[in-house]
C-alpha positions in Angstrom: 17.5 164.0 73.8 20.9 163.8 75.0 21.6 162.6 78.1 24.9 164.1 80.3 27.1 161.6 82.1 27.4 162.1 85.5 30.6 163.9 87.0 32.9 161.5 87.4 34.3 161.1 90.8 38.1 161.9 91.6 40.4 158.9 91.9 41.7 158.9 95.2 44.9 159.1 95.6 47.3 156.3 96.5 48.8 156.4 100.0 52.3 156.0 98.6 51.7 158.6 96.1 53.7 162.1 96.4 50.1 164.0 97.2 49.1 161.7 99.9 52.7 162.5 102.1 52.2 166.4 101.6 50.3 167.8 104.4 48.1 165.7 106.2 51.1 163.4 107.8 53.3 166.5 108.9 51.6 167.0 112.1 52.0 163.3 112.8 55.7 163.2 112.0 56.1 166.2 113.8 54.6 164.5 116.8 57.2 161.3 116.0 60.2 163.7 115.9 59.2 165.4 119.3 57.9 162.3 121.0 61.4 161.3 122.4 62.3 164.9 123.5 59.0 164.9 125.3 60.1 161.7 127.0 63.7 163.1 128.1 61.9 166.0 129.6 61.5 165.0 132.9 64.9 163.6 133.4 66.3 166.7 131.7 64.1 168.6 134.6 65.5 166.4 137.6 68.4 166.7 136.4 68.9 170.5 136.7 67.2 170.2 139.7 70.0 167.8 141.3 73.1 169.0 139.8 72.4 172.4 138.2 70.7 174.0 141.2 73.4 173.1 143.4 76.2 173.8 141.3 74.2 177.6 141.2 73.9 177.9 144.7 77.7 176.2 145.4 79.1 178.7 143.3 77.0 181.8 144.7 78.0 180.3 148.2 81.4 180.9 147.5 81.6 184.4 147.2 79.9 185.0 150.8 81.5 185.2 153.9 79.1 182.1 155.0 80.4 180.8 158.4 78.1 178.9 161.5 76.7 182.3 162.3 74.9 182.8 159.0 74.1 179.4 158.4 70.1 179.6 159.5 69.8 182.2 156.6 72.5 181.7 154.4 71.5 184.5 152.2 71.9 187.0 154.4 76.0 186.6 154.9 77.8 189.6 153.7 79.3 189.2 150.3 83.5 188.9 150.2 83.9 188.9 146.7 87.2 186.9 146.1 88.5 186.5 149.1 87.8 182.9 149.4 89.5 182.3 147.0 92.4 184.4 147.5 92.6 182.6 150.7 92.2 179.1 149.1 95.2 179.6 146.5 97.2 181.4 149.1 100.1 178.6 149.4 102.0 180.6 152.0 98.9 180.6 154.2 97.7 177.5 156.4 94.6 177.0 154.7 96.4 177.1 151.0 99.6 175.0 152.3 96.8 172.6 153.5 94.6 172.5 150.5 97.7 172.3 147.9 99.1 169.3 150.3 95.5 167.4 150.2 95.9 168.3 146.1 99.0 166.9 145.1 97.8 163.4 147.5 95.2 163.1 145.4 96.8 163.8 142.2 99.2 160.9 143.4 96.6 158.8 144.7 94.8 159.2 141.5 97.6 158.3 139.0 98.2 155.1 141.0 94.8 153.8 141.1 93.9 154.3 137.5 97.1 152.5 136.6 96.4 149.4 138.8 93.1 149.2 138.0 93.6 149.7 134.4 96.5 147.4 134.4 95.2 144.6 136.4 91.5 145.0 134.3 92.7 144.7 131.5 94.8 141.9 132.2 92.0 140.0 133.8 90.0 140.3 130.9 92.7 139.4 127.9 93.4 136.0 130.5 89.4 135.5 130.2 89.2 135.4 126.6 90.1 131.8 125.9 87.5 128.9 127.0 88.1 127.0 129.9 86.4 125.4 132.9 85.0 127.5 135.2 85.6 130.8 133.3 82.0 131.9 133.6 82.5 131.2 137.7 85.8 132.9 137.4 84.0 136.2 135.9 81.2 136.0 138.0 83.8 136.5 141.4 85.8 139.1 139.2 82.8 141.4 139.5 81.9 140.9 143.3 83.8 143.7 144.1 81.6 146.0 142.0 79.0 144.6 143.0 79.1 145.1 146.7 77.8 148.0 148.3 80.4 150.5 148.5 80.0 150.9 151.9 79.9 147.5 153.1 82.4 147.0 151.3 84.7 149.6 153.4 83.6 148.6 156.5 84.6 145.1 155.8 88.1 146.4 154.8 88.3 148.7 158.0 88.0 145.9 160.1 90.4 144.2 158.0 93.0 146.9 158.7 92.6 146.8 162.3 95.8 146.8 164.7 95.2 144.1 166.9 92.5 141.4 165.3 92.7 142.3 161.7 92.9 140.1 158.8 96.2 142.4 157.3 98.1 141.6 160.1 97.0 138.5 160.6 98.4 137.5 157.0 101.5 139.5 157.0 102.3 139.6 160.5 101.0 136.3 162.2 101.3 133.6 159.2 104.2 135.2 156.6 106.1 136.6 159.1 106.5 139.7 156.7 106.8 142.8 159.2 108.3 143.2 162.7 105.1 143.6 164.6 101.6 144.5 163.4 101.2 147.9 161.4 98.7 150.6 161.9 97.2 150.9 159.0 94.7 153.5 159.7 96.7 156.2 160.7 100.0 157.3 159.4 101.7 157.1 156.4 100.2 153.7 156.0 96.6 155.1 155.5 97.9 155.8 152.2 98.6 152.1 151.0 95.6 151.1 152.9 92.9 153.4 151.0 95.2 152.9 147.6 94.2 148.9 148.1 90.5 149.5 148.6 90.2 152.1 145.6 91.9 149.5 143.2 90.4 146.3 144.7 86.8 148.0 144.2 87.9 149.9 141.2 89.4 147.4 138.9 86.1 145.1 138.4 84.5 148.0 136.5 87.9 147.8 134.0 88.0 144.6 133.5 84.0 144.5 132.8 84.9 147.4 130.2 87.8 145.4 128.6 86.2 142.7 128.2 83.3 144.4 126.5 85.6 145.9 124.1 87.7 142.8 123.0 84.5 141.2 122.0 84.6 143.2 119.0 87.7 142.6 117.8 87.7 139.8 115.2 89.3 136.5 115.8 90.6 136.3 112.2 93.3 138.9 113.3 94.8 136.4 116.0 94.6 133.1 114.0 96.4 135.6 111.2 99.2 136.9 113.3 99.4 133.6 114.7 100.2 131.9 111.6 102.9 134.7 110.8 104.8 133.8 114.1 103.4 136.3 116.2 103.7 135.3 119.7 101.1 135.9 122.9 102.6 139.6 123.8 103.5 140.4 120.1 99.4 140.0 119.2 98.8 142.2 122.8 100.9 145.1 121.6 100.5 145.2 118.0 96.5 143.9 117.7 94.3 144.1 121.3 96.2 147.2 122.7 95.8 149.8 119.5 92.0 147.6 119.1 91.2 149.0 122.4 92.5 152.2 122.6 88.8 153.9 121.7 87.8 152.0 124.7 90.5 152.9 127.2 90.3 156.4 126.4 86.8 156.3 127.8 88.1 154.1 130.5 90.5 156.3 131.8 89.0 159.3 131.8 85.8 157.5 133.9 88.3 156.1 136.3 90.0 159.5 136.9 86.9 161.3 137.6 85.3 158.6 139.8 88.9 158.4 141.9 89.9 162.1 142.1 86.1 162.9 143.5 85.7 159.6 145.4 84.5 160.9 148.7 83.0 157.3 150.1 85.9 155.2 150.5 88.1 158.1 152.9 85.2 158.9 154.7 84.0 155.2 155.6 87.6 154.1 156.1 88.8 157.3 158.4 86.1 158.8 159.6 85.7 162.8 159.4 89.2 163.6 160.1 91.3 161.3 157.5 95.3 161.1 158.0 97.6 163.5 156.4 99.1 161.0 154.4 95.5 160.1 152.8 93.9 163.5 152.9 92.2 163.8 149.8 90.7 166.5 148.5 87.2 165.5 148.9 87.4 164.7 152.3 89.8 168.2 152.9 86.7 170.3 151.5 84.0 168.4 153.5 86.2 168.9 157.0 86.8 172.8 155.8 83.2 173.3 155.2 81.3 171.2 157.8 83.9 170.4 160.5 85.7 174.1 160.9 81.9 175.9 159.6 83.4 178.1 157.0 80.8 177.3 154.3 82.5 180.3 152.2 86.1 178.8 151.7 84.8 175.4 151.3 82.6 176.3 148.5 85.4 178.0 146.8 87.4 175.1 147.1 84.6 173.0 145.4 84.6 175.6 142.3 88.6 175.4 141.9 88.2 171.8 142.2 85.3 171.9 139.4 87.3 174.2 136.9 90.6 171.6 137.3 88.4 168.9 136.7 86.8 171.1 133.4 90.6 171.7 132.4 92.0 168.5 132.8 89.0 166.8 130.9 89.0 169.2 128.1 92.8 168.7 127.2 92.2 165.0 127.8 89.7 165.1 125.0 91.3 167.4 123.0 95.0 165.2 122.8 93.0 162.0 122.7 90.7 163.0 119.3 93.7 164.7 117.6 95.8 161.6 118.6 92.9 159.4 117.1 92.9 161.7 113.8 96.8 161.2 113.5 96.3 157.6 113.8 93.8 157.9 111.2 95.7 159.6 108.9 
């Protein structure tokens, strides 16, 4: 009598074997890959609602003859085609001439503000690299303008620029005797310098923070080797610091340019709804064209033109900086 052995049970497949990795684990892998995108979905939807939808509505309004007569039902406003754009770029007309003047003022203001913010921020960050007593407190003081709310800071500056009892005139005229009489800072040509002062004051701490973070990635051995070779402080800054900060500065300058060119809060809080001609930035000019004269079609066309200009400048800047970076790497 022969006995048959019971069938052998299949050996369990180890978890680390290739067979265990196929099939059952694929859904879990898909879930792990898709989970980050699922978590980002609410933020993307909110971004679309906050930015994309108003942008599409603004572009649509730029092709309409939208005035105060259609403001309650703006969808019923008649189509004007490209009339609003032709009116905005007609530099021989009153509207186009005023827009061109505002654009030129904004360009000069942005170039000066970005340059001064970068220069002061970089100088302060380099000065804060060496350890000394009170460095932490001084860093904190430097960041105060960036931490303050914009409205509170600009309102404070507006009081300081007052003609009769402002701190600026009190220091320049009464104490230092640098002017013959108290100056008007919030009207006339001096309004440009007042606006530039406030913009640089609240913008350079951001440059200081970014450059200071970029300096942490530069090895100290490079400075020590340069010092042994006889390089002075200015040579070290020129040959080591600035080249090493090139990627950081490229992003910093672009961000400062976009923020400054689009700045609306500073001139609006400093001057109100009607800015002086010397400080008529394009952001406040578009606001006046839309909400003061009630011509929303023309104001929307100006906004679209501003968007196109910033897109072109940003694309050209990124193209030039990436090409320069590839050339430097070669």
